[in-house]
All heavy atoms as an XYZ file, in Angstrom:
628
protein
N     -64.048    -76.662     32.788
C     -64.935    -77.603     33.440
C     -66.381    -77.309     33.040
O     -66.788    -76.155     32.973
C     -64.801    -77.500     34.952
C     -63.471    -78.042     35.462
O     -62.783    -78.734     34.702
O     -63.131    -77.758     36.618
N     -67.113    -78.346     32.789
C     -68.524    -78.204     32.483
C     -68.830    -77.887     31.032
O     -69.998    -77.798     30.668
N     -67.829    -77.717     30.193
C     -68.072    -77.443     28.776
C     -68.483    -78.750     28.087
O     -68.021    -79.826     28.451
C     -66.831    -76.871     28.117
N     -69.326    -78.637     27.079
C     -69.757    -79.831     26.368
C     -68.637    -80.357     25.466
O     -67.712    -79.619     25.111
C     -71.008    -79.534     25.537
O     -70.678    -78.673     24.473
N     -68.724    -81.606     25.094
C     -67.697    -82.221     24.262
C     -67.600    -81.588     22.874
O     -66.548    -81.615     22.253
C     -67.946    -83.724     24.145
C     -67.694    -84.525     25.416
C     -68.038    -85.987     25.204
C     -66.250    -84.378     25.871
N     -68.682    -81.004     22.392
C     -68.658    -80.383     21.064
C     -67.673    -79.209     21.018
O     -67.172    -78.862     19.952
C     -70.076    -79.945     20.616
C     -70.115    -79.612     19.120
C     -70.558    -78.739     21.395
C     -69.973    -80.807     18.239
N     -67.358    -78.647     22.176
C     -66.419    -77.524     22.183
C     -65.033    -77.942     21.692
O     -64.280    -77.106     21.197
C     -66.307    -76.868     23.576
O     -65.837    -77.833     24.507
C     -67.625    -76.298     24.033
N     -64.695    -79.218     21.802
C     -63.423    -79.704     21.261
C     -63.369    -79.490     19.754
O     -62.374    -78.985     19.221
C     -63.235    -81.195     21.564
C     -63.123    -81.588     23.024
C     -63.149    -83.101     23.152
C     -61.878    -81.007     23.629
N     -64.435    -79.849     19.075
C     -64.482    -79.662     17.620
C     -64.539    -78.183     17.261
O     -63.931    -77.763     16.281
C     -65.663    -80.410     17.025
C     -65.473    -81.909     17.063
C     -66.620    -82.652     16.421
O     -67.549    -82.065     15.888
N     -66.557    -83.968     16.469
N     -65.266    -77.394     18.036
C     -65.313    -75.954     17.774
C     -63.909    -75.365     17.878
O     -63.503    -74.573     17.034
C     -66.246    -75.252     18.764
C     -67.705    -75.295     18.396
C     -68.199    -76.207     17.478
C     -68.587    -74.418     18.988
C     -69.544    -76.236     17.152
C     -69.938    -74.435     18.657
C     -70.417    -75.336     17.742
N     -63.177    -75.732     18.913
C     -61.822    -75.205     19.092
C     -60.930    -75.600     17.916
O     -60.162    -74.776     17.401
C     -61.228    -75.689     20.408
N     -61.037    -76.835     17.484
C     -60.231    -77.288     16.346
C     -60.576    -76.511     15.083
O     -59.694    -76.103     14.328
C     -60.437    -78.784     16.114
C     -59.846    -79.642     17.204
C     -60.267    -81.094     17.095
O     -61.246    -81.443     16.438
N     -59.519    -81.963     17.763
N     -61.858    -76.289     14.852
C     -62.294    -75.564     13.659
C     -61.861    -74.096     13.706
O     -61.446    -73.533     12.688
C     -63.808    -75.672     13.494
C     -64.267    -77.053     13.078
C     -65.786    -77.146     13.056
C     -66.260    -78.518     12.684
N     -66.344    -78.739     11.253
N     -61.949    -73.472     14.869
C     -61.508    -72.076     15.008
C     -60.017    -71.955     14.713
O     -59.583    -71.051     13.995
C     -61.782    -71.566     16.424
C     -63.238    -71.395     16.782
C     -63.335    -70.969     18.251
C     -64.723    -70.981     18.786
N     -64.784    -70.464     20.165
N     -59.223    -72.860     15.271
C     -57.776    -72.813     15.065
C     -57.420    -73.117     13.614
O     -56.545    -72.459     13.034
C     -57.075    -73.795     16.004
N     -58.079    -74.080     13.018
C     -57.807    -74.411     11.615
C     -58.093    -73.210     10.722
O     -57.311    -72.875      9.834
C     -58.644    -75.621     11.187
C     -58.273    -76.151      9.819
C     -58.995    -77.461      9.488
N     -58.494    -78.521     10.363
C     -59.239    -79.166     11.257
N     -60.511    -78.897     11.415
N     -58.712    -80.108     11.999
N     -59.220    -72.543     10.965
C     -59.547    -71.339     10.192
C     -58.441    -70.295     10.344
O     -57.948    -69.757      9.351
C     -60.889    -70.731     10.640
C     -61.150    -69.414      9.993
N     -61.889    -69.296      8.853
C     -60.717    -68.161     10.298
C     -61.904    -68.019      8.487
N     -61.211    -67.323      9.354
N     -58.059    -70.010     11.577
C     -57.048    -68.977     11.834
C     -55.717    -69.320     11.174
O     -55.056    -68.439     10.608
C     -56.866    -68.783     13.342
N     -55.329    -70.579     11.199
C     -54.061    -70.987     10.599
C     -54.110    -70.895      9.078
O     -53.188    -70.370      8.452
C     -53.713    -72.416     11.024
N     -55.165    -71.391      8.481
C     -55.235    -71.438      7.021
C     -55.497    -70.079      6.391
O     -54.986    -69.786      5.309
C     -56.309    -72.437      6.580
C     -56.013    -73.890      6.933
C     -57.195    -74.777      6.574
C     -54.752    -74.362      6.227
N     -56.288    -69.246      7.044
C     -56.605    -67.932      6.491
C     -55.701    -66.830      7.033
O     -55.718    -65.708      6.538
C     -58.083    -67.592      6.721
C     -58.996    -68.460      5.885
C     -59.561    -69.617      6.395
C     -59.265    -68.140      4.560
C     -60.377    -70.427      5.627
C     -60.079    -68.937      3.779
C     -60.627    -70.075      4.322
O     -61.434    -70.887      3.546
N     -54.933    -67.148      8.075
C     -54.009    -66.161      8.640
C     -54.706    -64.990      9.291
O     -54.133    -63.913      9.426
N     -55.935    -65.217      9.716
C     -56.697    -64.146     10.367
C     -57.562    -64.738     11.470
O     -57.880    -65.932     11.452
C     -57.576    -63.410      9.347
O     -58.569    -64.267      8.833
N     -57.936    -63.905     12.430
C     -58.779    -64.404     13.525
C     -60.105    -64.962     12.999
O     -60.653    -64.457     12.007
C     -59.023    -63.164     14.388
C     -57.918    -62.228     14.045
C     -57.600    -62.495     12.593
N     -60.612    -65.966     13.661
C     -61.900    -66.509     13.252
C     -63.022    -65.487     13.439
O     -64.056    -65.573     12.779
C     -62.207    -67.814     14.003
O     -62.196    -67.629     15.391
N     -62.796    -64.476     14.273
C     -63.784    -63.399     14.416
C     -63.931    -62.622     13.122
O     -65.010    -62.134     12.793
C     -63.438    -62.449     15.551
C     -64.513    -61.356     15.707
C     -64.299    -60.483     16.891
C     -65.391    -59.490     17.155
N     -66.157    -58.988     16.049
N     -62.856    -62.503     12.345
C     -62.943    -61.816     11.053
C     -63.943    -62.537     10.154
O     -64.700    -61.907      9.409
C     -61.565    -61.740     10.398
N     -63.947    -63.860     10.218
C     -64.914    -64.643      9.445
C     -66.326    -64.397      9.959
O     -67.271    -64.254      9.176
C     -64.572    -66.127      9.535
N     -66.471    -64.336     11.268
C     -67.778    -64.061     11.874
C     -68.298    -62.712     11.390
O     -69.458    -62.587     10.995
C     -67.637    -64.075     13.391
C     -68.906    -63.781     14.151
C     -68.671    -63.873     15.653
O     -68.062    -64.806     16.146
N     -69.147    -62.889     16.376
N     -67.427    -61.708     11.397
C     -67.816    -60.365     10.946
C     -68.151    -60.353      9.458
O     -69.079    -59.666      9.028
C     -66.711    -59.356     11.245
C     -66.507    -59.128     12.730
O     -67.419    -59.467     13.523
O     -65.426    -58.632     13.100
N     -67.415    -61.114      8.683
C     -67.647    -61.201      7.244
C     -69.055    -61.722      6.960
O     -69.777    -61.167      6.140
C     -66.592    -62.136      6.637
C     -66.463    -62.092      5.150
C     -65.272    -62.921      4.665
O     -64.390    -63.306      5.432
N     -65.256    -63.208      3.387
N     -69.444    -62.773      7.659
C     -70.779    -63.336      7.479
C     -71.833    -62.369      8.010
O     -72.869    -62.154      7.373
C     -70.893    -64.718      8.156
C     -72.331    -65.221      8.155
C     -69.981    -65.714      7.458
N     -71.545    -61.763      9.154
C     -72.487    -60.807      9.735
C     -72.747    -59.632      8.789
O     -73.841    -59.094      8.736
C     -71.945    -60.277     11.069
C     -72.949    -59.423     11.833
C     -72.351    -58.864     13.100
C     -72.305    -59.917     14.171
N     -71.865    -59.373     15.485
N     -71.718    -59.284      8.001
C     -71.852    -58.177      7.054
C     -72.460    -58.616      5.721
O     -72.478    -57.850      4.775
C     -70.494    -57.504      6.828
C     -70.041    -56.742      8.051
O     -70.845    -56.230      8.812
N     -68.740    -56.674      8.255
N     -72.924    -59.850      5.645
C     -73.675    -60.294      4.485
C     -72.951    -61.173      3.493
O     -73.545    -61.609      2.509
N     -71.688    -61.451      3.705
C     -70.936    -62.292      2.771
C     -71.152    -63.765      3.095
O     -70.255    -64.456      3.571
C     -69.445    -61.943      2.802
C     -68.641    -62.680      1.749
O     -69.246    -63.399      0.919
O     -67.404    -62.539      1.757
N     -72.344    -64.250      2.820
C     -72.655    -65.639      3.138
C     -71.991    -66.617      2.173
O     -71.857    -67.797      2.496
C     -74.177    -65.877      3.157
O     -74.712    -65.486      1.884
C     -74.840    -65.067      4.261
N     -71.558    -66.149      1.009
C     -70.846    -67.030      0.074
C     -69.562    -67.556      0.699
O     -69.107    -68.657      0.361
C     -70.537    -66.289     -1.220
N     -68.987    -66.812      1.632
C     -67.754    -67.244      2.295
C     -67.958    -68.548      3.066
O     -66.999    -69.275      3.311
C     -67.252    -66.151      3.231
N     -69.184    -68.855      3.414
C     -69.463    -70.100      4.129
C     -69.102    -71.330      3.296
O     -68.963    -72.426      3.837
C     -70.933    -70.165      4.554
C     -71.343    -69.135      5.605
C     -72.859    -69.103      5.737
C     -70.683    -69.436      6.940
N     -68.936    -71.152      2.007
C     -68.563    -72.256      1.125
C     -67.061    -72.487      1.069
O     -66.607    -73.493      0.534
C     -69.086    -71.985     -0.291
C     -70.602    -71.857     -0.412
C     -70.988    -71.434     -1.822
C     -71.278    -73.164     -0.045
N     -66.273    -71.545      1.614
C     -64.816    -71.677      1.583
C     -64.388    -72.866      2.443
O     -64.944    -73.101      3.519
C     -64.134    -70.416      2.118
C     -64.398    -69.152      1.348
C     -64.041    -67.938      1.892
C     -64.994    -69.152      0.100
C     -64.266    -66.755      1.211
C     -65.229    -67.981     -0.588
C     -64.859    -66.774     -0.033
N     -63.376    -73.599      2.005
C     -62.893    -74.735      2.805
C     -62.373    -74.279      4.174
O     -61.662    -73.285      4.264
C     -61.736    -75.304      1.968
C     -61.836    -74.676      0.636
C     -62.630    -73.426      0.778
N     -62.746    -74.989      5.197
C     -62.295    -74.736      6.573
C     -62.616    -73.340      7.084
O     -62.003    -72.864      8.042
C     -60.796    -75.031      6.717
C     -60.506    -76.502      6.510
O     -61.148    -77.325      7.192
O     -59.664    -76.825      5.656
N     -63.569    -72.670      6.476
C     -64.030    -71.357      6.936
C     -64.911    -71.596      8.156
O     -65.827    -72.415      8.114
C     -64.837    -70.697      5.808
C     -65.223    -69.277      6.060
C     -64.339    -68.254      5.769
C     -66.470    -68.955      6.550
C     -64.691    -66.928      5.971
C     -66.837    -67.639      6.761
C     -65.952    -66.616      6.467
N     -64.618    -70.931      9.256
C     -65.402    -71.149     10.473
C     -65.661    -69.812     11.165
O     -64.787    -69.269     11.852
C     -64.694    -72.113     11.418
C     -65.599    -72.630     12.508
C     -66.630    -73.498     12.210
C     -65.423    -72.236     13.815
C     -67.477    -73.978     13.203
C     -66.258    -72.704     14.823
C     -67.292    -73.577     14.509
N     -66.849    -69.256     10.991
C     -67.165    -67.929     11.516
C     -67.594    -67.938     12.984
O     -68.764    -67.756     13.300
C     -68.295    -67.462     10.601
C     -69.002    -68.724     10.236
C     -67.923    -69.778     10.155
N     -66.643    -68.142     13.867
C     -66.937    -68.147     15.295
C     -65.712    -67.643     16.033
O     -64.625    -68.195     15.893
C     -67.317    -69.564     15.735
C     -67.880    -69.608     17.118
O     -67.122    -69.630     18.083
N     -69.191    -69.632     17.234
N     -65.869    -66.599     16.800
C     -64.758    -65.952     17.500
C     -64.074    -66.895     18.472
O     -64.717    -67.681     19.150
C     -65.281    -64.725     18.256
C     -64.218    -63.909     18.927
C     -64.793    -62.656     19.578
O     -65.989    -62.419     19.545
N     -63.929    -61.854     20.165
N     -62.738    -66.781     18.537
C     -61.981    -67.563     19.506
C     -60.710    -68.178     18.955
O     -59.891    -68.686     19.709
N     -60.524    -68.130     17.629
C     -59.311    -68.669     17.018
C     -58.403    -67.547     16.548
O     -58.870    -66.591     15.928
N     -57.125    -67.641     16.849
C     -56.158    -66.614     16.463
C     -54.942    -67.239     15.788
O     -54.437    -68.270     16.250
C     -55.674    -65.839     17.699
C     -56.727    -65.041     18.453
C     -56.127    -64.486     19.742
C     -57.267    -63.916     17.582
N     -54.448    -66.588     14.725
C     -53.219    -67.082     14.113
C     -52.022    -66.737     14.993
O     -52.038    -65.738     15.712
C     -53.152    -66.327     12.788
C     -53.903    -65.072     13.035
C     -54.972    -65.425     14.034
N     -51.013    -67.554     14.943
C     -49.747    -67.254     15.614
C     -48.805    -66.776     14.525
O     -48.538    -67.515     13.572
C     -49.175    -68.496     16.328
C     -50.166    -69.010     17.367
C     -47.828    -68.167     16.967
C     -49.794    -70.366     17.948
N     -48.342    -65.545     14.663
C     -47.494    -64.949     13.626
C     -46.137    -64.587     14.193
O     -46.037    -64.048     15.290
C     -48.160    -63.708     13.039
C     -49.438    -64.039     12.300
C     -49.964    -62.856     11.517
C     -51.211    -63.265     10.782
N     -51.209    -62.864      9.409
N     -45.108    -64.870     13.425
C     -43.738    -64.501     13.759
C     -43.152    -63.845     12.519
O     -43.185    -64.431     11.425
C     -42.904    -65.732     14.185
C     -41.444    -65.356     14.383
C     -43.480    -66.359     15.449
N     -42.667    -62.640     12.676
C     -42.104    -61.880     11.555
C     -43.074    -61.812     10.380
O     -42.685    -61.954      9.220
C     -40.764    -62.474     11.109
C     -39.699    -62.400     12.198
O     -39.726    -61.445     12.996
O     -38.838    -63.301     12.240
N     -44.353    -61.625     10.683
C     -45.366    -61.486      9.648
C     -45.830    -62.782      9.013
O     -46.720    -62.782      8.175
N     -45.240    -63.900      9.402
C     -45.593    -65.204      8.856
C     -46.486    -65.963      9.830
O     -46.179    -66.037     11.025
C     -44.333    -66.042      8.611
C     -43.436    -65.497      7.541
C     -43.959    -65.846      6.166
O     -44.681    -65.060      5.567
N     -43.617    -67.012      5.684
N     -47.539    -66.541      9.330
C     -48.386    -67.392     10.157
C     -47.683    -68.736     10.327
O     -47.378    -69.412      9.346
C     -49.762    -67.603      9.511
O     -50.395    -66.327      9.341
C     -50.647    -68.497     10.372
N     -47.406    -69.074     11.587
C     -46.704    -70.336     11.860
C     -47.621    -71.368     12.511
O     -47.211    -72.498     12.763
C     -45.456    -70.112     12.742
C     -45.845    -69.540     14.107
C     -44.462    -69.212     12.026
C     -44.740    -69.631     15.143
N     -48.834    -70.984     12.778
C     -49.791    -71.878     13.411
C     -50.965    -71.081     13.924
O     -51.162    -69.926     13.534
N     -51.715    -71.676     14.806
C     -52.878    -71.000     15.383
C     -53.226    -71.644     16.711
O     -52.776    -72.747     17.019
C     -54.069    -71.071     14.435
N     -54.025    -70.929     17.452
C     -54.507    -71.437     18.735
C     -55.929    -70.935     18.931
O     -56.311    -69.891     18.388
C     -53.589    -70.996     19.896
C     -53.913    -71.755     21.169
C     -53.653    -69.494     20.107
C     -52.821    -71.659     22.214
N     -56.689    -71.675     19.685
C     -58.057    -71.242     19.960
C     -58.500    -71.771     21.319
O     -57.833    -72.608     21.920
C     -59.008    -71.752     18.878
O     -59.148    -73.145     18.968
N     -59.609    -71.257     21.732
C     -60.263    -71.737     22.946
C     -61.751    -71.819     22.643
O     -62.255    -71.135     21.745
C     -60.006    -70.800     24.120
N     -62.452    -72.648     23.388
C     -63.883    -72.786     23.200
C     -64.490    -73.269     24.505
O     -63.820    -73.913     25.305
C     -64.165    -73.790     22.070
O     -65.525    -73.760     21.712
N     -65.739    -72.934     24.701
C     -66.441    -73.378     25.900
C     -66.909    -72.243     26.786
O     -67.747    -72.425     27.648
N     -66.351    -71.064     26.573
C     -66.763    -69.863     27.298
C     -67.419    -68.936     26.283
O     -67.464    -69.249     25.089
C     -65.534    -69.199     27.928
N     -67.921    -67.786     26.703
C     -68.389    -66.819     25.706
C     -67.251    -66.505     24.719
O     -66.074    -66.525     25.092
C     -68.763    -65.593     26.548
C     -69.126    -66.171     27.881
C     -68.170    -67.326     28.074
N     -67.610    -66.235     23.485
C     -66.617    -66.080     22.415
C     -65.542    -65.046     22.720
O     -64.372    -65.246     22.398
C     -67.320    -65.720     21.107
O     -68.103    -66.799     20.674
N     -65.913    -63.936     23.347
C     -64.931    -62.902     23.682
C     -63.903    -63.438     24.672
O     -62.721    -63.116     24.604
C     -65.602    -61.661     24.282
C     -66.699    -61.045     23.444
C     -68.035    -61.768     23.553
O     -68.373    -62.326     24.624
O     -68.738    -61.803     22.535
N     -64.356    -64.268     25.588
C     -63.469    -64.870     26.579
C     -62.573    -65.909     25.905
O     -61.368    -65.973     26.182
C     -64.282    -65.493     27.742
C     -63.376    -66.231     28.709
C     -65.088    -64.418     28.459
N     -63.153    -66.696     24.997
C     -62.348    -67.669     24.246
C     -61.185    -66.964     23.557
O     -60.043    -67.414     23.624
C     -63.195    -68.376     23.186
C     -64.187    -69.371     23.755
O     -64.050    -69.752     24.938
O     -65.095    -69.773     23.004
N     -61.467    -65.848     22.890
C     -60.413    -65.122     22.175
C     -59.382    -64.549     23.141
O     -58.178    -64.578     22.861
C     -60.997    -64.017     21.304
C     -59.945    -63.363     20.436
C     -60.518    -62.416     19.417
O     -61.192    -62.891     18.478
O     -60.286    -61.199     19.562
N     -59.822    -64.039     24.268
C     -58.891    -63.488     25.259
C     -57.961    -64.586     25.791
O     -56.766    -64.346     26.000
C     -59.663    -62.828     26.397
N     -58.497    -65.770     25.994
C     -57.679    -66.897     26.458
C     -56.647    -67.265     25.384
O     -55.469    -67.475     25.688
C     -58.567    -68.109     26.816
C     -59.398    -67.797     28.062
C     -57.737    -69.370     26.999
C     -60.526    -68.779     28.316
N     -57.077    -67.329     24.141
C     -56.154    -67.643     23.046
C     -55.063    -66.581     22.943
O     -53.884    -66.904     22.748
C     -56.922    -67.766     21.729
N     -55.435    -65.311     23.107
C     -54.432    -64.233     23.031
C     -53.440    -64.333     24.182
O     -52.238    -64.126     23.991
C     -55.115    -62.859     23.040
C     -54.149    -61.711     22.832
C     -53.449    -61.786     21.487
O     -54.086    -61.792     20.452
N     -52.116    -61.849     21.492
N     -53.915    -64.661     25.370
C     -53.009    -64.827     26.511
C     -52.010    -65.955     26.246
O     -50.832    -65.841     26.594
C     -53.813    -65.109     27.783
N     -52.469    -67.018     25.616
C     -51.570    -68.134     25.293
C     -50.521    -67.698     24.270
O     -49.335    -68.033     24.415
C     -52.382    -69.311     24.755
N     -50.921    -66.939     23.262
C     -49.966    -66.447     22.267
C     -48.960    -65.521     22.925
O     -47.743    -65.622     22.682
C     -50.675    -65.733     21.110
C     -51.461    -66.749     20.276
C     -49.694    -64.976     20.229
C     -52.365    -66.136     19.221
N     -49.440    -64.635     23.781
C     -48.543    -63.693     24.482
C     -47.507    -64.455     25.298
O     -46.313    -64.114     25.302
C     -49.335    -62.754     25.373
C     -50.231    -61.796     24.585
O     -50.025    -61.657     23.347
O     -51.121    -61.194     25.203
N     -47.945    -65.502     25.996
C     -47.013    -66.308     26.803
C     -46.016    -67.049     25.915
O     -44.843    -67.133     26.237
C     -47.794    -67.283     27.669
N     -46.485    -67.561     24.800
C     -45.639    -68.312     23.880
C     -44.549    -67.436     23.271
O     -43.401    -67.849     23.154
C     -46.487    -68.919     22.763
C     -45.749    -69.659     21.664
C     -45.138    -70.941     22.204
C     -46.696    -69.956     20.508
N     -44.911    -66.228     22.900
C     -43.994    -65.354     22.167
C     -43.177    -64.429     23.067
O     -42.452    -63.579     22.570
C     -44.759    -64.539     21.117
C     -45.467    -65.366     20.045
C     -46.188    -64.465     19.073
C     -44.494    -66.293     19.327
N     -43.295    -64.604     24.364
C     -42.535    -63.791     25.314
C     -41.065    -63.984     25.169
O     -40.499    -64.952     24.904
C     -42.939    -64.147     26.725
C     -43.491    -62.973     27.456
C     -43.663    -63.229     28.906
N     -44.910    -63.993     29.090
C     -45.252    -64.526     30.221
N     -44.481    -64.451     31.247
N     -46.364    -65.170     30.347
């Protein structure tokens, strides 16, 4: 409640990054923070914490994300959803 509409697009971008790269969107955030700004040119690269890949037997089968809260909370929500899904 109270989140802006732009958070819908942020959530989609975080999840797309996690699914296509098979890594959390926070990894992209850290990559840019560590100076790899060329990565910003990669397709669907989105350096914002909150998107997580869904992996089964080491294979990425999709992704999930959250947006609208602080980034650490977004990621925790996404992880809780994955934990519930894979139970």
